[in-house]
ROROFI-388093 format. One line per field, with one value per atom (N, C-alpha, C, O): residue in three letters; x, z, y. Coordinates in steps of 0.1 Angstrom, whole numbers, padded with zeros to 4 digits. Atoms other than C-alpha are relative to their C-alpha. Example, Ala and Ser with C-alpha at 12.3 -4.5 7.8 and 13.67 -1.06 7.14 Angstrom:
ROROFI-388093
type <- (ALA,ALA,ALA,ALA,SER,SER,SER,SER)
x <- (0009,0123,0009,0019,-0009,0137,-0008,-0003)
z <- (0000,0078,0000,0007,0000,0071,0008,0009)
y <- (-0012,-0045,0012,0012,-0011,-0011,0011,0022)
//
This chain:
ROROFI-388093
type <- (UNK,UNK,UNK,UNK,UNK,UNK,UNK,UNK,UNK,UNK,UNK,UNK,UNK,UNK,UNK,UNK,UNK,UNK,UNK,UNK,UNK,UNK,UNK,UNK,UNK,UNK,UNK,UNK,UNK,UNK,UNK,UNK,UNK,UNK,UNK,UNK,UNK,UNK,UNK,UNK,UNK,UNK,UNK,UNK,UNK,UNK,UNK,UNK,UNK,UNK,UNK,UNK,UNK,UNK,UNK,UNK,UNK,UNK,UNK,UNK,UNK,UNK,UNK,UNK,UNK,UNK,UNK,UNK,UNK,UNK,UNK,UNK,UNK,UNK,UNK,UNK,UNK,UNK,UNK,UNK,UNK,UNK,UNK,UNK,UNK,UNK,UNK,UNK,UNK,UNK,UNK,UNK,UNK,UNK,UNK,UNK,UNK,UNK,UNK,UNK,UNK,UNK,UNK,UNK,UNK,UNK,UNK,UNK,UNK,UNK,UNK,UNK,UNK,UNK,UNK,UNK,UNK,UNK,UNK,UNK,UNK,UNK,UNK,UNK,UNK,UNK,UNK,UNK,UNK,UNK,UNK,UNK,UNK,UNK,UNK,UNK,UNK,UNK,UNK,UNK,UNK,UNK,UNK,UNK,UNK,UNK,UNK,UNK,UNK,UNK,UNK,UNK,UNK,UNK,UNK,UNK,UNK,UNK,UNK,UNK,UNK,UNK,UNK,UNK,UNK,UNK,UNK,UNK,UNK,UNK,UNK,UNK,UNK,UNK,UNK,UNK,UNK,UNK,UNK,UNK,UNK,UNK,UNK,UNK,UNK,UNK,UNK,UNK,UNK,UNK,UNK,UNK,UNK,UNK,UNK,UNK,UNK,UNK,UNK,UNK,UNK,UNK,UNK,UNK,UNK,UNK,UNK,UNK,UNK,UNK,UNK,UNK,UNK,UNK,UNK,UNK,UNK,UNK,UNK,UNK,UNK,UNK,UNK,UNK,UNK,UNK,UNK,UNK,UNK,UNK,UNK,UNK,UNK,UNK,UNK,UNK,UNK,UNK,UNK,UNK,UNK,UNK,UNK,UNK,UNK,UNK,UNK,UNK,UNK,UNK,UNK,UNK,UNK,UNK,UNK,UNK,UNK,UNK,UNK,UNK,UNK,UNK,UNK,UNK,UNK,UNK,UNK,UNK,UNK,UNK,UNK,UNK,UNK,UNK,UNK,UNK,UNK,UNK,UNK,UNK,UNK,UNK,UNK,UNK,UNK,UNK,UNK,UNK,UNK,UNK,UNK,UNK,UNK,UNK,UNK,UNK,UNK,UNK,UNK,UNK,UNK,UNK,UNK,UNK,UNK,UNK,UNK,UNK,UNK,UNK,UNK,UNK,UNK,UNK,UNK,UNK,UNK,UNK,UNK,UNK,UNK,UNK,UNK,UNK,UNK,UNK,UNK,UNK,UNK,UNK,UNK,UNK,UNK,UNK,UNK,UNK,UNK,UNK,UNK,UNK,UNK,UNK,UNK,UNK,UNK,UNK,UNK,UNK,UNK,UNK,UNK,UNK,UNK,UNK,UNK,UNK,UNK,UNK,UNK,UNK,UNK,UNK,UNK,UNK,UNK,UNK,UNK,UNK,UNK,UNK,UNK,UNK,UNK,UNK,UNK,UNK,UNK,UNK,UNK,UNK,UNK,UNK,UNK,UNK,UNK,UNK,UNK,UNK,UNK,UNK,UNK,UNK,UNK,UNK,UNK,UNK,UNK,UNK,UNK,UNK,UNK,UNK,UNK,UNK,UNK,UNK,UNK,UNK,UNK,UNK,UNK,UNK,UNK,UNK,UNK,UNK,UNK,UNK,UNK,UNK,UNK,UNK,UNK,UNK,UNK,UNK,UNK,UNK,UNK,UNK,UNK,UNK,UNK,UNK,UNK,UNK,UNK,UNK,UNK,UNK,UNK,UNK,UNK,UNK,UNK,UNK,UNK,UNK,UNK,UNK,UNK,UNK,UNK,UNK,UNK,UNK,UNK,UNK,UNK,UNK,UNK,UNK,UNK,UNK,UNK,UNK,UNK,UNK,UNK,UNK,UNK,UNK,UNK,UNK,UNK,UNK,UNK,UNK,UNK,UNK,UNK,UNK,UNK,UNK,UNK,UNK,UNK,UNK,UNK,UNK,UNK,UNK,UNK,UNK,UNK,UNK,UNK,UNK,UNK,UNK,UNK,UNK,UNK,UNK,UNK,UNK,UNK,UNK,UNK,UNK,UNK,UNK,UNK,UNK,UNK,UNK,UNK,UNK,UNK,UNK,UNK,UNK,UNK,UNK,UNK,UNK,UNK,UNK,UNK,UNK,UNK,UNK,UNK,UNK,UNK,UNK,UNK,UNK,UNK,UNK,UNK,UNK,UNK,UNK,UNK,UNK,UNK,UNK,UNK,UNK,UNK,UNK,UNK,UNK,UNK,UNK,UNK,UNK,UNK,UNK,UNK,UNK,UNK,UNK,UNK,UNK,UNK,UNK,UNK,UNK,UNK,UNK,UNK,UNK,UNK,UNK,UNK,UNK,UNK,UNK,UNK,UNK,UNK,UNK,UNK,UNK,UNK,UNK,UNK,UNK,UNK,UNK,UNK,UNK,UNK,UNK,UNK,UNK,UNK,UNK,UNK,UNK,UNK,UNK,UNK,UNK,UNK,UNK,UNK,UNK,UNK,UNK,UNK,UNK,UNK,UNK,UNK,UNK,UNK,UNK,UNK,UNK,UNK,UNK,UNK,UNK,UNK,UNK,UNK,UNK,UNK,UNK,UNK,UNK,UNK,UNK,UNK,UNK,UNK,UNK,UNK,UNK,UNK,UNK,UNK,UNK,UNK,UNK,UNK,UNK,UNK,UNK,UNK,UNK,UNK,UNK,UNK,UNK,UNK,UNK,UNK,UNK,UNK,UNK,UNK,UNK,UNK,UNK,UNK,UNK,UNK,UNK,UNK,UNK,UNK,UNK,UNK,UNK,UNK,UNK,UNK,UNK,UNK,UNK,UNK,UNK,UNK,UNK,UNK,UNK,UNK,UNK,UNK,UNK,UNK,UNK,UNK,UNK,UNK,UNK,UNK,UNK,UNK,UNK,UNK,UNK,UNK,UNK,UNK,UNK,UNK,UNK,UNK,UNK,UNK,UNK,UNK,UNK,UNK,UNK,UNK,UNK,UNK,UNK,UNK,UNK,UNK,UNK,UNK,UNK,UNK,UNK,UNK,UNK,UNK,UNK,UNK,UNK,UNK,UNK,UNK,UNK,UNK,UNK,UNK,UNK,UNK,UNK,UNK,UNK,UNK,UNK,UNK,UNK,UNK,UNK,UNK,UNK,UNK,UNK,UNK,UNK,UNK,UNK,UNK,UNK,UNK,UNK,UNK,UNK,UNK,UNK,UNK,UNK,UNK,UNK,UNK,UNK,UNK,UNK,UNK,UNK,UNK,UNK,UNK,UNK,UNK,UNK,UNK,UNK,UNK,UNK,UNK,UNK,UNK,UNK,UNK,UNK,UNK,UNK,UNK,UNK,UNK,UNK,UNK,UNK,UNK,UNK,UNK,UNK,UNK,UNK,UNK,UNK,UNK,UNK,UNK,UNK,UNK,UNK,UNK,UNK,UNK,UNK,UNK,UNK,UNK,UNK,UNK,UNK,UNK,UNK,UNK,UNK,UNK,UNK,UNK,UNK,UNK,UNK,UNK,UNK,UNK,UNK,UNK,UNK,UNK,UNK,UNK,UNK,UNK,UNK,UNK,UNK,UNK,UNK,UNK,UNK,UNK,UNK,UNK,UNK,UNK,UNK,UNK,UNK,UNK,UNK,UNK,UNK,UNK,UNK,UNK,UNK,UNK,UNK,UNK,UNK,UNK,UNK,UNK,UNK,UNK,UNK,UNK,UNK,UNK,UNK,UNK,UNK,UNK,UNK,UNK,UNK,UNK,UNK,UNK,UNK,UNK,UNK,UNK,UNK,UNK,UNK,UNK,UNK,UNK,UNK)
x <- (0006,0000,0010,0004,-0006,0027,0003,0006,0001,0027,0013,0019,-0012,0051,-0004,-0011,0007,0039,0011,0022,-0007,0054,0004,-0006,-0005,0074,-0004,-0006,0000,0071,0007,0014,-0011,0089,-0011,-0008,0009,0058,-0014,-0018,0012,0025,-0008,-0015,0004,0010,0009,0020,-0012,0022,-0003,-0010,0000,0024,0008,0004,-0009,0053,0000,0003,0007,0040,-0009,-0008,0010,0008,0004,-0003,-0001,0029,0003,-0003,-0008,0046,-0016,-0020,0011,0013,-0014,-0023,0001,-0001,0000,-0009,-0010,0024,-0007,-0015,0003,0017,-0015,-0017,0009,-0020,-0007,-0019,0000,-0018,0005,0006,-0008,0001,-0006,0000,0012,-0028,-0002,0001,0010,-0046,0013,0010,-0011,-0008,0000,0002,-0003,-0008,-0011,-0010,0013,-0044,0003,0001,0000,-0038,0012,0010,-0007,-0007,-0007,-0005,0005,-0027,-0006,-0004,0008,-0053,0007,0003,-0006,-0032,0003,0006,0001,-0032,0015,0017,-0015,0007,0006,0007,-0007,0023,0019,0024,-0014,0060,0003,-0003,-0003,0075,0015,0020,-0014,0109,0010,0020,-0006,0116,-0009,-0010,0006,0092,0006,0017,-0004,0099,-0017,-0027,0010,0076,0002,0014,0005,0061,-0009,-0021,0012,0047,-0004,0004,0002,0029,-0007,-0018,0001,0026,0007,0001,-0007,0053,-0003,-0006,-0002,0055,0015,0025,-0012,0081,0005,0012,-0006,0085,-0005,0000,-0001,0068,-0003,0004,0004,0048,0008,0005,-0008,0076,0010,0012,-0007,0098,-0005,0002,0008,0070,-0003,0000,-0001,0061,0011,0008,-0012,0098,0002,0008,-0004,0098,-0009,-0004,0012,0066,0000,-0001,-0003,0070,0011,0007,-0007,0103,0002,0000,-0004,0112,0010,0020,-0011,0135,0005,0016,-0005,0137,-0016,-0028,0014,0111,0004,0015,0000,0107,-0012,-0023,0010,0090,-0001,0009,0004,0075,-0009,-0020,0006,0062,0004,0013,-0005,0066,0001,0007,-0012,0076,0011,0014,-0012,0108,0007,0018,-0010,0117,-0004,0004,0005,0094,0009,0012,-0012,0117,0012,0015,-0013,0149,-0005,0003,0002,0133,0000,0007,-0003,0125,0010,0010,-0013,0159,0013,0024,-0007,0171,0001,0012,0003,0153,-0001,-0004,-0004,0158,0010,0008,-0012,0190,0006,0006,-0002,0203,-0010,-0008,0011,0166,-0002,-0005,-0001,0166,-0011,-0019,0011,0144,0007,0016,-0009,0152,-0017,-0029,0012,0126,0004,0015,-0005,0126,-0013,-0024,0009,0107,-0003,0005,0004,0087,-0014,-0016,0013,0052,-0005,-0016,0004,0055,0006,0016,-0007,0059,0002,0005,0003,0054,0018,0024,-0016,0095,0006,0018,-0005,0101,-0011,-0018,0012,0078,0007,0019,-0001,0073,0008,0013,-0011,0093,-0008,-0001,0005,0070,-0011,-0017,0006,0053,-0013,-0025,0012,0030,0005,0015,-0002,0022,-0010,-0021,0007,0005,-0003,0006,0002,-0013,-0009,-0021,0004,-0024,-0004,0003,0008,-0051,0009,0014,-0006,-0036,-0009,-0007,0006,-0061,-0008,-0009,0005,-0080,0001,-0007,-0010,-0053,0000,0004,-0002,-0054,-0011,-0020,0010,-0074,-0005,-0017,0004,-0069,0002,0013,0002,-0080,0004,0011,-0003,-0078,0017,0025,-0017,-0040,0005,0017,-0005,-0034,0003,0012,0004,-0045,0010,0016,-0008,-0027,0014,0020,-0010,0006,0006,0017,-0001,0003,-0001,0008,-0005,-0005,0015,0021,-0016,0029,0015,0025,-0012,0049,-0003,0005,0001,0036,0000,-0003,-0001,0044,-0012,-0021,0011,0016,-0002,0007,0004,-0002,0002,0000,-0004,0011,-0012,-0023,0012,-0012,0001,0012,-0001,-0021,-0012,-0024,0007,-0032,-0003,0006,0008,-0056,-0009,-0020,0013,-0073,-0005,0000,0007,-0098,-0012,-0019,0013,-0125,-0010,-0007,0007,-0155,-0013,-0024,0007,-0171,-0013,-0020,0009,-0194,-0018,-0027,0013,-0225,0003,-0006,-0005,-0210,-0004,-0001,0006,-0227,0012,0009,-0012,-0190,0007,0019,-0011,-0178,0005,0017,-0005,-0176,0010,0020,-0009,-0162,0014,0023,-0007,-0140,0014,0025,-0006,-0123,0004,0016,-0004,-0122,0009,0016,-0009,-0104,0014,0025,-0016,-0074,0000,0010,-0005,-0075,0012,0023,-0005,-0068,0020,0028,-0016,-0030,0005,0017,-0005,-0027,0004,-0005,-0006,-0005,-0010,-0010,0009,-0033,-0015,-0020,0014,-0069,-0006,-0001,0006,-0092,-0012,-0022,0015,-0114,-0008,-0005,0007,-0140,-0012,-0024,0005,-0145,-0012,-0017,0009,-0171,0003,0008,-0008,-0162,-0001,0009,0006,-0178,0012,0017,-0005,-0154,0013,0018,-0011,-0124,0002,0011,-0004,-0132,-0003,0001,-0005,-0137,0009,0012,-0014,-0106,0010,0015,-0007,-0089,-0007,0003,0006,-0110,0002,0004,-0005,-0104,0013,0015,-0011,-0071,0003,0013,0002,-0076,0006,0015,-0005,-0074,-0011,-0021,0008,-0091,-0002,0007,0004,-0111,-0002,-0007,0005,-0116,0002,0011,0005,-0132,-0003,-0009,0008,-0138,0000,0006,0003,-0147,0009,0012,-0011,-0122,-0006,-0009,0006,-0137,0012,0020,-0008,-0117,-0003,-0014,0001,-0109,0005,0007,-0004,-0099,-0006,-0013,0010,-0110,0003,0014,-0001,-0111,0006,-0003,-0001,-0091,-0003,-0001,0002,-0101,0005,0006,-0012,-0080,-0005,-0010,0002,-0083,0010,0009,-0010,-0054,-0002,0007,0003,-0069,-0014,-0018,0019,-0108,-0002,-0002,0003,-0117,-0016,-0021,0016,-0157,-0004,0004,0010,-0183,-0003,-0007,0004,-0189,0003,0003,-0006,-0177,-0006,0000,0008,-0207,0005,0005,-0001,-0199,0016,0019,-0018,-0157,-0004,0004,0000,-0173,-0010,-0011,0007,-0196,0011,0008,-0004,-0166,0008,0012,-0007,-0148,-0002,0003,0010,-0171,-0005,-0002,0008,-0191,0005,-0001,0000,-0174,0018,0023,-0013,-0134,0001,-0005,-0001,-0125,0017,0026,-0010,-0096,0001,-0001,0001,-0092,0011,0023,-0017,-0068,-0007,-0016,-0009,-0058,0006,0016,-0011,-0047,0000,-0010,-0003,-0030,0000,0008,0007,-0045,0014,0014)
z <- (0000,0001,0000,-0003,-0003,0005,-0014,-0024,0012,-0020,0005,0015,0000,-0028,-0001,-0011,0008,-0030,-0004,0002,0009,-0052,0013,0018,-0004,-0032,-0007,-0019,0004,-0038,0005,0015,-0008,-0029,0017,0029,-0012,-0004,-0004,-0015,0005,-0002,-0003,-0012,0000,0002,-0008,-0005,0005,-0026,0002,-0006,-0002,-0009,0015,0026,-0015,0017,0011,0022,-0011,0037,0010,0022,-0005,0043,0008,0015,-0011,0059,0011,0021,-0015,0086,0006,0015,-0007,0091,0006,0014,-0002,0092,0015,0023,-0013,0120,0010,0016,-0010,0142,0001,0012,-0003,0140,0006,0010,-0006,0152,0010,0014,-0011,0179,0012,0022,-0012,0205,0000,0010,0000,0192,0003,0007,-0007,0197,0016,0023,-0016,0232,0005,0015,-0007,0238,0001,0011,0002,0225,0010,0016,-0009,0246,0015,0022,-0008,0273,0004,0015,0002,0266,0000,0008,0000,0260,0013,0023,-0013,0284,0005,0017,-0006,0284,0006,0001,-0006,0307,-0006,-0015,-0002,0308,-0014,-0017,0011,0274,-0005,-0016,0000,0285,-0011,-0018,0006,0271,-0012,-0016,0012,0239,-0013,-0012,0014,0202,-0006,-0005,0003,0184,-0014,-0018,0014,0147,-0002,0000,0009,0133,-0018,-0027,0016,0099,-0004,0001,0006,0081,0006,0011,-0009,0099,-0006,-0001,0004,0077,0005,0004,-0009,0096,0014,0023,-0014,0121,0019,0030,-0013,0149,0008,0019,-0009,0166,0008,0020,-0009,0177,0012,0023,-0008,0187,0018,0028,-0008,0211,0008,0019,-0007,0222,0010,0022,-0008,0235,0009,0019,-0016,0255,0010,0021,-0008,0272,0008,0020,-0005,0276,-0010,-0020,0009,0263,-0001,0008,0007,0243,-0002,-0005,0003,0238,-0012,-0013,0013,0199,-0010,-0006,0009,0170,-0012,-0014,0015,0131,-0006,-0008,0006,0115,-0019,-0026,0014,0078,-0009,-0006,0006,0052,-0019,-0022,0013,0013,-0004,-0015,0003,0011,0005,0017,-0004,0008,0003,0008,-0006,0014,0012,0019,-0013,0044,0010,0021,-0003,0056,0007,0019,0000,0049,0013,0022,-0010,0073,0014,0023,-0012,0099,0005,0017,-0006,0102,0002,0007,-0002,0100,0012,0017,-0013,0133,0011,0022,-0011,0153,0010,0021,-0008,0167,0003,-0005,-0004,0189,0003,0004,-0003,0197,-0007,-0019,0006,0190,-0008,-0006,0014,0158,-0012,-0015,0015,0124,-0010,-0006,0011,0095,-0011,-0016,0012,0068,-0014,-0011,0011,0031,-0002,-0004,0001,0030,0005,0017,-0007,0033,0001,-0001,-0007,0046,0007,0005,-0012,0077,0005,0015,-0001,0073,-0004,-0002,-0002,0065,0016,0019,-0010,0097,0009,0018,-0006,0110,0014,0016,-0012,0146,0009,0019,-0008,0159,0009,0018,-0008,0173,0017,0017,-0009,0208,-0006,-0007,0002,0197,-0014,-0018,0010,0167,-0003,0003,0001,0156,-0014,-0023,0015,0125,0000,-0003,-0002,0130,-0012,-0020,0012,0106,-0014,-0022,0012,0080,-0007,-0018,0008,0074,-0012,-0023,0011,0056,-0017,-0026,0012,0028,-0007,-0018,0009,0022,-0002,0005,0010,-0001,0005,0006,-0001,0008,0015,0020,-0014,0045,0005,0014,-0007,0049,-0003,0005,-0002,0034,0007,0009,-0012,0059,0011,0019,-0016,0086,0000,0009,0003,0073,0003,0010,-0004,0072,0013,0018,-0018,0110,0006,0013,-0005,0118,-0001,0003,0006,0104,0008,0011,-0007,0123,0017,0025,-0019,0161,0002,-0004,-0006,0183,0005,0004,-0006,0198,0014,0023,-0009,0222,-0003,0003,0003,0203,-0002,-0007,0003,0201,-0013,-0018,0011,0171,0004,0006,-0003,0179,-0012,-0020,0015,0148,0003,0008,-0005,0150,-0018,-0029,0017,0122,0003,0013,-0001,0119,-0012,-0022,0004,0104,-0010,-0007,0006,0079,-0010,-0018,0007,0064,-0001,-0009,-0006,0078,-0001,0005,-0006,0078,-0014,-0023,0010,0053,-0011,-0023,0006,0041,-0004,-0005,0002,0034,-0013,-0015,0016,-0007,0000,-0007,0001,0000,0004,0000,-0006,0023,-0010,-0008,0008,0000,-0015,-0017,0008,-0029,0003,-0005,-0002,-0010,0003,-0001,-0003,0002,-0010,-0014,0012,-0031,-0008,-0013,0009,-0048,0004,-0005,-0003,-0033,0005,0010,-0012,-0017,-0014,-0022,0008,-0040,-0001,-0009,-0001,-0024,0001,0002,0003,-0026,0013,0024,-0016,0004,0000,-0007,0000,0014,0015,0026,-0011,0033,0007,0005,-0004,0052,0009,0010,-0011,0076,0011,0009,-0013,0114,-0004,-0001,0004,0100,-0008,-0004,0008,0071,0008,0008,-0007,0094,0010,0012,-0011,0122,-0006,0000,0003,0097,-0006,-0007,0005,0080,0014,0015,-0011,0114,0009,0015,-0003,0129,-0008,-0003,0010,0098,0001,-0005,-0002,0106,0016,0020,-0013,0140,0012,0019,-0012,0163,0007,0003,-0012,0193,-0002,0001,0003,0184,0010,0019,-0014,0212,-0008,-0014,-0001,0207,0007,0016,-0011,0220,-0011,-0022,0006,0207,0009,0021,-0004,0210,-0001,-0012,-0002,0226,0004,0012,-0003,0228,0014,0019,-0014,0262,-0001,0010,-0003,0253,-0014,-0023,0009,0231,-0014,-0013,0010,0194,-0009,-0013,0006,0174,-0017,-0026,0014,0142,-0007,-0005,0010,0114,-0018,-0022,0014,0077,-0008,-0020,0014,0062,0001,-0004,0003,0064,0002,0012,-0001,0054,-0008,-0020,0006,0046,0000,-0008,-0001,0057,-0009,-0013,0006,0040,0012,0010,-0006,0071,0019,0023,-0014,0111,0007,0013,-0002,0118,-0001,0007,0006,0099,0005,0008,-0010,0114,0012,0019,-0017,0151,-0001,0010,0001,0139,0001,0006,-0001,0131,0008,0008,-0012,0160,0012,0017,-0011,0187,-0004,0003,-0001,0174,-0009,-0007,0009,0147,0000,-0009,0003,0157,0011,0022,-0009,0173,0001,-0004,0002,0180,0007,0018,-0003,0176,0008,0006,-0007,0198,-0002,0003,0007,0179,0008,0014,-0008,0197,-0007,-0014,0011,0179,0009,0018,-0006,0195,-0001,0003)
y <- (-0018,0001,0010,0020,-0007,0021,0009,0003,-0007,0054,0012,0017,-0016,0083,0008,0009,-0014,0117,0010,0010,-0008,0142,0013,0019,-0015,0174,0015,0017,-0013,0209,0009,0006,-0013,0243,0001,-0001,-0008,0256,-0006,-0006,0005,0240,0009,0006,-0010,0273,0010,0014,-0012,0298,0012,0018,-0010,0326,0000,-0001,0003,0325,0008,0004,-0005,0352,-0005,-0006,0006,0336,-0015,-0021,0015,0301,0009,0005,-0006,0327,-0001,-0008,-0006,0342,-0012,-0010,0013,0307,-0007,-0009,-0002,0298,0004,-0003,-0014,0325,-0002,0002,0000,0320,-0014,-0014,0010,0282,-0002,-0014,0000,0290,-0001,-0006,0002,0291,-0009,-0016,0012,0263,-0015,-0026,0010,0243,-0001,-0011,-0003,0257,-0008,-0015,0002,0247,-0020,-0027,0015,0207,-0006,-0016,0006,0204,0001,-0009,0001,0214,-0009,-0014,0009,0191,-0020,-0028,0009,0161,-0009,-0004,0009,0128,-0001,-0001,0003,0125,0013,0024,-0013,0146,-0004,0002,0000,0134,-0009,-0019,0002,0128,-0002,-0003,-0002,0127,-0015,-0014,0011,0089,-0002,-0013,0006,0093,0004,0010,-0003,0097,0000,-0008,-0003,0118,0002,0000,0003,0122,0014,0015,-0012,0155,-0004,-0006,0004,0146,0014,0017,-0013,0181,0008,0017,-0013,0201,0015,0025,-0018,0231,0002,-0006,-0002,0249,-0003,0000,0008,0231,0005,0001,-0005,0252,-0006,-0007,0009,0228,-0007,-0007,0009,0205,0007,0003,-0010,0235,0003,0001,-0001,0244,-0010,-0008,0008,0213,-0003,-0003,0005,0204,0008,0005,-0012,0238,-0004,-0005,0003,0227,-0014,-0017,0014,0192,-0011,-0017,-0001,0182,-0019,-0026,0009,0149,-0005,0002,0008,0122,0003,0008,-0003,0126,0005,0004,-0003,0139,0000,0003,-0001,0136,0009,0005,-0007,0164,-0007,-0010,-0001,0157,0005,0004,-0009,0177,-0004,-0012,0003,0176,0016,0018,-0014,0216,-0001,-0002,0001,0214,0014,0014,-0011,0251,0003,0009,0000,0249,-0012,-0007,0010,0218,0006,0006,-0005,0237,0012,0013,-0010,0266,-0006,-0003,0007,0241,-0007,-0011,0002,0229,0011,0010,-0013,0263,0003,0006,-0009,0274,-0010,-0006,0009,0241,0001,-0003,-0003,0250,-0014,-0023,0016,0218,-0010,-0022,0013,0202,-0010,-0008,0010,0167,-0004,-0013,0002,0169,0001,0008,0000,0160,0004,0002,-0004,0172,-0002,0001,0011,0153,0009,0014,0003,0158,-0012,-0021,0010,0135,-0007,-0009,0000,0125,-0017,-0022,0013,0087,-0007,-0013,0000,0083,-0018,-0023,0021,0040,-0002,-0013,0006,0044,-0001,-0005,0000,0045,-0010,-0005,0013,0013,-0003,-0005,0003,0008,0012,0009,-0004,0036,0015,0019,-0009,0065,-0004,-0014,0000,0068,0009,0005,-0010,0098,0009,0014,-0011,0116,0009,0006,-0012,0146,0004,0003,-0005,0158,0012,0009,-0007,0192,0010,0015,-0011,0213,-0007,0000,0002,0191,-0013,-0018,0016,0158,0005,-0001,-0005,0179,-0001,-0003,0000,0182,-0014,-0016,0015,0142,-0004,-0005,0008,0126,-0014,-0017,0011,0092,-0005,-0007,0002,0084,-0011,-0012,0015,0045,-0001,-0006,0004,0048,0009,0007,-0006,0075,-0007,-0006,0005,0056,-0013,-0018,0015,0025,0000,-0009,-0002,0044,0003,-0001,0002,0055,-0011,-0015,0020,0017,-0005,-0015,0006,0015,0003,-0002,-0010,0041,0000,0003,0000,0038,-0012,-0022,0013,0016,-0008,0000,0004,-0007,0008,0010,-0010,0016,0016,0026,-0015,0044,0008,0002,-0012,0078,0007,0008,-0006,0096,0015,0014,-0010,0134,0003,0004,-0008,0148,0010,0007,-0005,0179,0003,0001,0001,0187,0010,0009,-0008,0212,-0003,0002,0003,0197,0010,0014,-0014,0222,-0007,-0001,0008,0197,0009,0007,-0005,0218,0012,0018,-0014,0253,0004,-0003,-0009,0278,0005,0007,-0004,0288,-0011,-0009,0011,0253,0000,-0005,0002,0256,0012,0012,-0012,0292,0000,0006,0002,0279,-0010,-0007,0010,0253,0009,0010,-0011,0277,0011,0015,-0008,0302,-0010,-0005,0007,0274,-0003,0002,0002,0261,0010,0009,-0016,0299,-0006,-0007,0001,0291,-0011,-0011,0011,0257,-0013,-0015,0010,0229,-0016,-0026,0014,0205,0000,0011,-0003,0197,0003,-0002,0000,0208,-0012,-0011,0004,0178,0003,0005,-0001,0180,-0013,-0016,0013,0149,0000,0012,0004,0138,-0007,-0018,0008,0128,-0014,-0021,0018,0091,-0003,-0014,0002,0092,-0002,-0013,0005,0094,-0011,-0020,0015,0072,-0010,-0020,0012,0045,-0004,-0016,0003,0048,-0005,-0016,0003,0048,-0015,-0019,0008,0019,-0014,-0026,0009,0000,-0005,-0015,0004,-0003,-0001,0005,0005,-0014,0009,0006,-0011,0021,-0001,-0006,-0003,0027,0016,0024,-0015,0062,0008,0001,-0006,0088,0015,0019,-0016,0127,0003,-0002,-0012,0160,0010,0008,-0014,0192,0009,0009,-0012,0220,0012,0017,-0008,0248,0012,0008,-0011,0285,0000,-0004,-0005,0294,0015,0021,-0018,0334,0004,-0002,-0009,0360,-0006,-0011,0001,0352,0010,0018,-0010,0373,0000,-0008,-0002,0387,0008,0020,-0006,0395,-0003,-0013,-0005,0408,-0007,-0007,0002,0393,-0017,-0023,0016,0354,0005,0009,0002,0355,-0009,-0007,0011,0320,-0003,-0012,0002,0323,0013,0022,-0009,0344,0011,0023,-0013,0360,-0005,-0016,0007,0361,-0011,-0019,0008,0342,-0018,-0027,0010,0313,-0004,-0016,-0001,0317,-0002,-0008,0004,0315,-0016,-0022,0007,0289,-0017,-0028,0011,0267,-0003,-0014,-0002,0277,-0008,-0018,0007,0269,-0014,-0023,0012,0242,-0013,-0024,0009,0221,-0004,-0010,0001,0222,-0012,-0012,0014,0186,-0003,0004,0008,0166,-0015,-0018,0013,0130,-0009,-0006,0005,0107,-0014,-0020,0014,0075,-0005,-0001,0012,0043,-0009,-0013,0013,0017,-0010,-0009,0011,-0015,-0010,-0022)
//
């Protein structure tokens, strides 16, 4: 089932936009780290699937230091920036979309605001089943826009700049793919605990009410455990 994806310079054809996105994701990353069940990562090996410029793993190590981590992404320039920024941290960033190249290596894995860019969920679930150790955990964040009035607008705006197709997966689609690979599936809604910043720099919804609907009603964290 192994597949090899084609790399590219950056997934987002606006390099300033990539930096804005990284800064915009920071609050969500902090919230996810605070909600993780795992506290001590000192002996853990970590994977970040779709790491972009590597900001999440740097933050995670600052809050919960881990033994070793690998970040993979198909954006060559983004991975180069990630490696420039990592300093002496125990992190390796690679141009890849194939976590299965590390069989049974990882205790924990993350896919943050990326799974909507993955067409084939079943193959993706298989890849993670290969990469995780037995009992390994995969955290995935996802915004389910299937009932949002701005669903089609969001998809169009993303695909104006993205190298990748924006998919509107249902929650059932995601659950089914991972259950098929034998994962235990847990899910919780992610609700903001602070004020929501309103920005004119990024506009992917037709109205503010649609954006707030996505943030408060349809933002989720999956926790998949390899049995």
